[in-house]
LOGUSE-205606 format. One record per residue: z negated, x, y of N, C-alpha, C, O in turn. Coordinates in nm, 2 decimals. Atoms other than C-alpha are relative to their C-alpha. Example, Ala and Ser with C-alpha at 12.3 -4.5 7.8 and 13.67 -1.06 7.14 Angstrom:
2
    n_Z    n_X    n_Y   ca_Z   ca_X   ca_Y    c_Z    c_X    c_Y    o_Z    o_X    o_Y
   0.00   0.09  -0.12  -0.78   1.23  -0.45   0.00   0.09   0.12  -0.07   0.19   0.12
   0.00  -0.09  -0.11  -0.71   1.37  -0.11  -0.08  -0.08   0.11  -0.09  -0.03   0.22
% end
This chain:
127
    n_Z    n_X    n_Y   ca_Z   ca_X   ca_Y    c_Z    c_X    c_Y    o_Z    o_X    o_Y
   0.04   0.11  -0.08  -2.53   0.05  -5.01  -0.04   0.04   0.15  -0.01  -0.02   0.24
   0.03  -0.06  -0.14  -2.66   0.27  -4.72   0.13   0.03   0.07   0.13   0.02   0.20
  -0.13  -0.04  -0.07  -2.30   0.38  -4.65   0.06  -0.13   0.06   0.12  -0.12   0.17
  -0.06   0.13  -0.05  -2.19   0.01  -4.61  -0.08  -0.04   0.13  -0.02  -0.09   0.22
   0.08   0.03  -0.11  -2.48  -0.05  -4.37   0.04   0.09   0.12   0.05   0.04   0.24
  -0.03  -0.09  -0.11  -2.39   0.26  -4.17   0.14  -0.04   0.06   0.16  -0.03   0.18
  -0.13   0.04  -0.05  -2.02   0.15  -4.15  -0.01  -0.13   0.09   0.06  -0.14   0.19
   0.02   0.13  -0.07  -2.13  -0.20  -4.03  -0.06   0.04   0.14  -0.02  -0.02   0.24
   0.06  -0.04  -0.13  -2.35  -0.03  -3.76   0.10   0.07   0.09   0.11   0.04   0.21
  -0.10  -0.07  -0.08  -2.06   0.19  -3.65   0.10  -0.10   0.06   0.14  -0.09   0.17
  -0.10   0.11  -0.05  -1.82  -0.11  -3.63  -0.06  -0.08   0.11   0.00  -0.11   0.21
   0.07   0.08  -0.11  -2.08  -0.30  -3.43  -0.01   0.08   0.13   0.01   0.02   0.24
   0.01  -0.08  -0.11  -2.12  -0.01  -3.20   0.13   0.01   0.08   0.14   0.00   0.20
  -0.14   0.01  -0.06  -1.74   0.00  -3.14   0.02  -0.13   0.07   0.08  -0.13   0.18
  -0.02   0.13  -0.06  -1.74  -0.37  -3.07  -0.08  -0.01   0.14  -0.02  -0.06   0.23
   0.08   0.00  -0.12  -2.02  -0.33  -2.81   0.07   0.08   0.11   0.07   0.04   0.22
  -0.07  -0.09  -0.10  -1.84  -0.04  -2.64   0.13  -0.07   0.05   0.15  -0.06   0.18
  -0.13   0.07  -0.04  -1.51  -0.24  -2.63  -0.04  -0.11   0.10   0.03  -0.13   0.20
   0.04   0.11  -0.09  -1.69  -0.54  -2.48  -0.04   0.05   0.14  -0.01  -0.01   0.24
   0.04  -0.06  -0.13  -1.85  -0.32  -2.21   0.11   0.05   0.08   0.12   0.03   0.20
  -0.12  -0.04  -0.08  -1.52  -0.17  -2.12   0.08  -0.11   0.05   0.13  -0.11   0.17
  -0.07   0.12  -0.05  -1.36  -0.51  -2.09  -0.07  -0.06   0.12  -0.01  -0.09   0.22
   0.08   0.05  -0.11  -1.64  -0.63  -1.87   0.01   0.09   0.12   0.02   0.04   0.24
  -0.01  -0.10  -0.11  -1.61  -0.31  -1.66   0.14  -0.02   0.07   0.15  -0.02   0.19
  -0.14   0.02  -0.05  -1.23  -0.37  -1.62   0.00  -0.13   0.08   0.06  -0.13   0.19
   0.00   0.12  -0.08  -1.29  -0.73  -1.51  -0.07   0.01   0.13  -0.03  -0.04   0.23
   0.07  -0.02  -0.12  -1.55  -0.63  -1.26   0.08   0.08   0.10   0.08   0.05   0.22
  -0.08  -0.09  -0.08  -1.32  -0.36  -1.12   0.12  -0.09   0.06   0.15  -0.07   0.18
  -0.11   0.08  -0.06  -1.03  -0.61  -1.08  -0.05  -0.11   0.10   0.02  -0.13   0.20
   0.06   0.10  -0.10  -1.26  -0.87  -0.91  -0.03   0.07   0.13  -0.01   0.02   0.24
   0.03  -0.07  -0.12  -1.37  -0.60  -0.67   0.12   0.03   0.08   0.12   0.02   0.20
  -0.13  -0.03  -0.07  -1.01  -0.50  -0.59   0.05  -0.13   0.07   0.10  -0.12   0.18
  -0.05   0.13  -0.06  -0.91  -0.87  -0.53  -0.09  -0.04   0.12  -0.03  -0.09   0.21
   0.08   0.04  -0.12  -1.21  -0.93  -0.30   0.03   0.10   0.11   0.02   0.05   0.23
  -0.03  -0.09  -0.10  -1.12  -0.61  -0.11   0.13  -0.04   0.07   0.14  -0.04   0.19
  -0.13   0.05  -0.06  -0.76  -0.74  -0.06  -0.02  -0.12   0.08   0.03  -0.14   0.19
   0.03   0.12  -0.08  -0.90  -1.08   0.05  -0.06   0.04   0.13  -0.03  -0.02   0.23
   0.07  -0.03  -0.12  -1.13  -0.92   0.30   0.10   0.07   0.10   0.08   0.06   0.22
  -0.10  -0.06  -0.09  -0.83  -0.71   0.44   0.08  -0.10   0.07   0.11  -0.09   0.19
  -0.08   0.10  -0.06  -0.63  -1.02   0.49  -0.08  -0.08   0.11  -0.03  -0.11   0.21
   0.08   0.07  -0.10  -0.92  -1.19   0.67  -0.01   0.09   0.13   0.00   0.03   0.24
   0.01  -0.08  -0.12  -0.96  -0.89   0.90   0.13   0.00   0.08   0.12   0.00   0.21
  -0.12   0.00  -0.07  -0.59  -0.88   0.99   0.02  -0.13   0.07   0.09  -0.14   0.18
  -0.01   0.13  -0.06  -0.60  -1.25   1.07  -0.08  -0.02   0.13  -0.05  -0.09   0.21
   0.09   0.01  -0.11  -0.88  -1.20   1.32   0.05   0.09   0.12   0.02   0.07   0.23
  -0.05  -0.09  -0.10  -0.71  -0.91   1.50   0.13  -0.05   0.06   0.20  -0.13   0.00
  -0.13   0.05  -0.07  -0.43  -0.96   1.75   0.05   0.12   0.08  -0.02   0.20   0.14
  -0.07  -0.10  -0.07  -0.18  -0.72   1.89   0.12   0.06  -0.08   0.15   0.01  -0.19
  -0.11  -0.07   0.07   0.11  -0.49   1.80  -0.05   0.13  -0.06  -0.12   0.21   0.01
   0.05  -0.12   0.06   0.04  -0.22   1.55   0.12   0.09  -0.03   0.22   0.05  -0.08
  -0.10  -0.10   0.03   0.25   0.10   1.54  -0.05   0.09  -0.10  -0.16   0.14  -0.09
   0.04  -0.09   0.11   0.25   0.32   1.24   0.11   0.12   0.00   0.23   0.10   0.01
  -0.09  -0.12   0.02   0.39   0.67   1.20  -0.06   0.08  -0.12  -0.18   0.11  -0.12
   0.04  -0.08   0.12   0.37   0.86   0.87   0.10   0.11  -0.03   0.22   0.09   0.00
  -0.09  -0.11   0.04   0.51   1.19   0.76  -0.04   0.05  -0.14  -0.15   0.08  -0.16
   0.01  -0.05   0.14   0.56   1.30   0.40   0.08   0.13  -0.02   0.19   0.14   0.04
  -0.08  -0.12   0.04   0.67   1.63   0.26   0.05  -0.02  -0.14  -0.03  -0.05  -0.23
  -0.06   0.01   0.13   0.91   1.62  -0.04   0.04   0.14  -0.04   0.13   0.19   0.02
  -0.02  -0.14   0.05   0.91   1.95  -0.23   0.05   0.00  -0.14  -0.02  -0.06  -0.23
  -0.05  -0.01   0.14   1.12   2.01  -0.54  -0.06   0.11  -0.07  -0.12   0.20  -0.02
   0.05  -0.11   0.08   1.02   2.23  -0.83   0.07   0.13   0.03   0.01   0.23   0.03
  -0.08  -0.12  -0.03   1.30   2.47  -0.74  -0.05   0.06   0.13  -0.06   0.18   0.14
   0.05  -0.05  -0.13   1.17   2.50  -0.38  -0.14   0.07  -0.02  -0.17   0.17   0.04
   0.13  -0.05   0.03   0.82   2.56  -0.52   0.01   0.14  -0.06  -0.06   0.24  -0.02
  -0.02  -0.13   0.07   0.94   2.84  -0.75   0.05   0.11   0.10   0.01   0.22   0.10
  -0.06  -0.09  -0.10   1.15   3.00  -0.47  -0.10   0.05   0.10  -0.09   0.16   0.15
   0.09  -0.04  -0.10   0.87   3.00  -0.22  -0.11   0.10  -0.05  -0.16   0.18   0.03
   0.10  -0.09   0.06   0.63   3.18  -0.46  -0.13   0.00   0.08  -0.20   0.10   0.10
   0.13   0.02  -0.06   0.33   3.04  -0.28  -0.10  -0.05  -0.10  -0.07  -0.13  -0.19
   0.11   0.03   0.10   0.00   3.00  -0.47  -0.04  -0.15   0.00  -0.04  -0.21  -0.11
   0.05   0.13  -0.01  -0.12   2.66  -0.35   0.11  -0.11   0.02   0.07  -0.23   0.04
  -0.11   0.09  -0.03   0.22   2.49  -0.30   0.03  -0.09  -0.13   0.06  -0.03  -0.23
  -0.03   0.09   0.11   0.27   2.18  -0.52   0.13  -0.07   0.02   0.17  -0.10   0.14
  -0.13   0.08  -0.02   0.60   2.01  -0.59  -0.03  -0.15   0.00  -0.14  -0.19  -0.05
   0.02   0.14  -0.01   0.64   1.64  -0.53  -0.02  -0.05   0.14   0.02   0.02   0.23
   0.02   0.06  -0.13   0.55   1.41  -0.25  -0.14   0.02   0.05  -0.24   0.00  -0.02
   0.13  -0.02  -0.06   0.27   1.50  -0.02  -0.01  -0.07   0.13   0.07  -0.06   0.22
   0.02   0.07  -0.12   0.13   1.28   0.25  -0.06   0.09   0.10  -0.17   0.14   0.08
   0.04  -0.09  -0.10   0.10   1.49   0.56  -0.08  -0.06   0.11  -0.18  -0.01   0.16
   0.05   0.06  -0.12   0.02   1.25   0.84   0.01  -0.15  -0.01   0.12  -0.20  -0.04
   0.00   0.15  -0.02  -0.07   0.88   0.88  -0.06  -0.03   0.13  -0.18   0.01   0.16
   0.05   0.02  -0.13  -0.11   0.76   1.23   0.02  -0.15   0.03   0.14  -0.20   0.03
  -0.01   0.15  -0.03  -0.18   0.39   1.33  -0.07  -0.02   0.13  -0.18   0.03   0.16
   0.06   0.04  -0.13  -0.24   0.26   1.68   0.03  -0.15   0.02   0.15  -0.19   0.00
  -0.02   0.14  -0.03  -0.28  -0.10   1.78  -0.02  -0.03   0.14  -0.12   0.01   0.20
   0.01   0.04  -0.14  -0.21  -0.24   2.12  -0.06  -0.14   0.00   0.01  -0.24  -0.03
   0.07   0.12   0.01  -0.47  -0.52   2.13   0.04  -0.10   0.10   0.06  -0.07   0.22
  -0.02   0.11  -0.10  -0.41  -0.86   2.29   0.12   0.01   0.09   0.11  -0.02   0.21
  -0.12  -0.02  -0.09  -0.06  -0.77   2.42   0.05  -0.14   0.04   0.12  -0.15   0.14
  -0.05   0.13  -0.03   0.01  -1.14   2.42  -0.06  -0.06   0.13   0.00  -0.15   0.19
   0.07   0.05  -0.12  -0.23  -1.19   2.71   0.04   0.06   0.13   0.00   0.03   0.23
  -0.05  -0.07  -0.12  -0.05  -0.96   2.95   0.11  -0.09   0.06   0.20  -0.13  -0.01
  -0.09   0.10  -0.06   0.13  -1.19   3.20   0.15   0.02  -0.02   0.22  -0.07  -0.06
  -0.14  -0.02  -0.01   0.47  -1.03   3.22   0.06   0.02  -0.15   0.16  -0.03  -0.18
  -0.05  -0.04   0.13   0.51  -0.89   2.86  -0.03  -0.11  -0.11   0.04  -0.12  -0.20
   0.06   0.08   0.11   0.31  -1.15   2.66   0.10  -0.10  -0.06   0.12  -0.10  -0.18
  -0.09   0.10   0.04   0.56  -1.44   2.64   0.12   0.06  -0.07   0.17   0.01  -0.17
  -0.12  -0.07   0.05   0.86  -1.21   2.58  -0.04   0.06  -0.14   0.04   0.05  -0.23
   0.04  -0.06   0.12   0.67  -1.02   2.31  -0.01  -0.10  -0.11   0.03  -0.08  -0.23
   0.02   0.10   0.10   0.58  -1.34   2.13   0.13  -0.06  -0.05   0.15  -0.09  -0.16
  -0.13   0.05   0.04   0.94  -1.46   2.14   0.07   0.09  -0.09   0.14   0.05  -0.18
  -0.06  -0.10   0.09   1.06  -1.14   1.99  -0.06   0.00  -0.14   0.02   0.00  -0.24
   0.07   0.00   0.13   0.80  -1.15   1.71   0.05  -0.13  -0.07   0.07  -0.13  -0.19
  -0.04   0.13   0.06   0.89  -1.52   1.65   0.15   0.01  -0.06   0.17  -0.03  -0.17
  -0.13  -0.01   0.04   1.26  -1.43   1.63   0.01   0.09  -0.13   0.08   0.06  -0.22
   0.00  -0.09   0.11   1.20  -1.14   1.39  -0.06  -0.06  -0.13  -0.01  -0.04  -0.24
   0.06   0.07   0.11   0.97  -1.35   1.17   0.09  -0.11  -0.06   0.09  -0.13  -0.18
  -0.09   0.10   0.04   1.24  -1.62   1.15   0.12   0.06  -0.08   0.16  -0.01  -0.17
  -0.11  -0.07   0.07   1.51  -1.38   1.04  -0.04   0.06  -0.13  -0.15   0.10  -0.15
   0.03  -0.07   0.12   1.54  -1.23   0.70   0.07   0.13   0.01   0.19   0.15  -0.04
  -0.06  -0.13  -0.03   1.61  -0.87   0.80   0.00   0.08  -0.13  -0.09   0.08  -0.21
  -0.01  -0.09   0.11   1.73  -0.63   0.54  -0.09   0.12   0.01  -0.13   0.15   0.13
   0.10  -0.11  -0.01   1.51  -0.33   0.45   0.06   0.13   0.04  -0.01   0.20   0.12
  -0.05  -0.13  -0.03   1.74  -0.03   0.48   0.08   0.00   0.13   0.13  -0.10   0.17
  -0.07  -0.02  -0.12   1.90   0.11   0.79   0.15  -0.03  -0.03   0.22  -0.09   0.06
  -0.14   0.02   0.04   2.24   0.10   0.61   0.03  -0.15   0.00   0.14  -0.19   0.05
  -0.02   0.14   0.00   2.20  -0.27   0.55   0.00  -0.06   0.14   0.08  -0.16   0.17
   0.01   0.05  -0.14   2.10  -0.33   0.91   0.13   0.03   0.08   0.18  -0.06   0.14
  -0.13  -0.03  -0.07   2.41  -0.15   1.04   0.11  -0.08  -0.05   0.20  -0.12   0.03
  -0.11   0.08   0.05   2.64  -0.33   0.81  -0.01  -0.14   0.04   0.10  -0.21   0.06
   0.01   0.14  -0.04   2.50  -0.66   0.91   0.04  -0.01   0.15   0.09  -0.12   0.19
  -0.05   0.00  -0.14   2.56  -0.57   1.28   0.15   0.00   0.01   0.21  -0.06   0.10
  -0.15   0.00   0.00   2.92  -0.49   1.20   0.06  -0.13  -0.03   0.15  -0.18   0.03
  -0.04   0.13   0.04   2.96  -0.82   1.03  -0.01  -0.10   0.11   0.08  -0.19   0.13
   0.02   0.10  -0.11   2.83  -1.01   1.33   0.10   0.02   0.11   0.14  -0.08   0.17
  -0.10  -0.02  -0.11   3.07  -0.84   1.57   0.14  -0.05  -0.04   0.22  -0.09   0.05
  -0.13   0.05   0.05   3.37  -0.94   1.35   0.01  -0.14   0.02   0.12  -0.20  -0.01
% end
């Protein structure tokens, strides 16, 4: 009889732990979605052109073994992320209207992602 009570207590403990984990996951997902929403709000309030430059190192397992370096890891390593925003470029008299027209044109087009697709689309337009 005592064994049955102990089993029930253990089962109940597992249920409580599972419920806590589910609630924790829900809270984490709500936090992530609120962070995404706040990012969208911040970008809507800012104005300007943002330039990004990033550099990654791609190192194969073979290169790692050949280098015989102690701290060298294979895979993708993020080396540099650089972002700069030119604020309120639209308010500069000479550049502003032209920059907005270029942005409007790019937003209206459905540009392909890769450089190869871009070059092939330019060839097609010339023909």
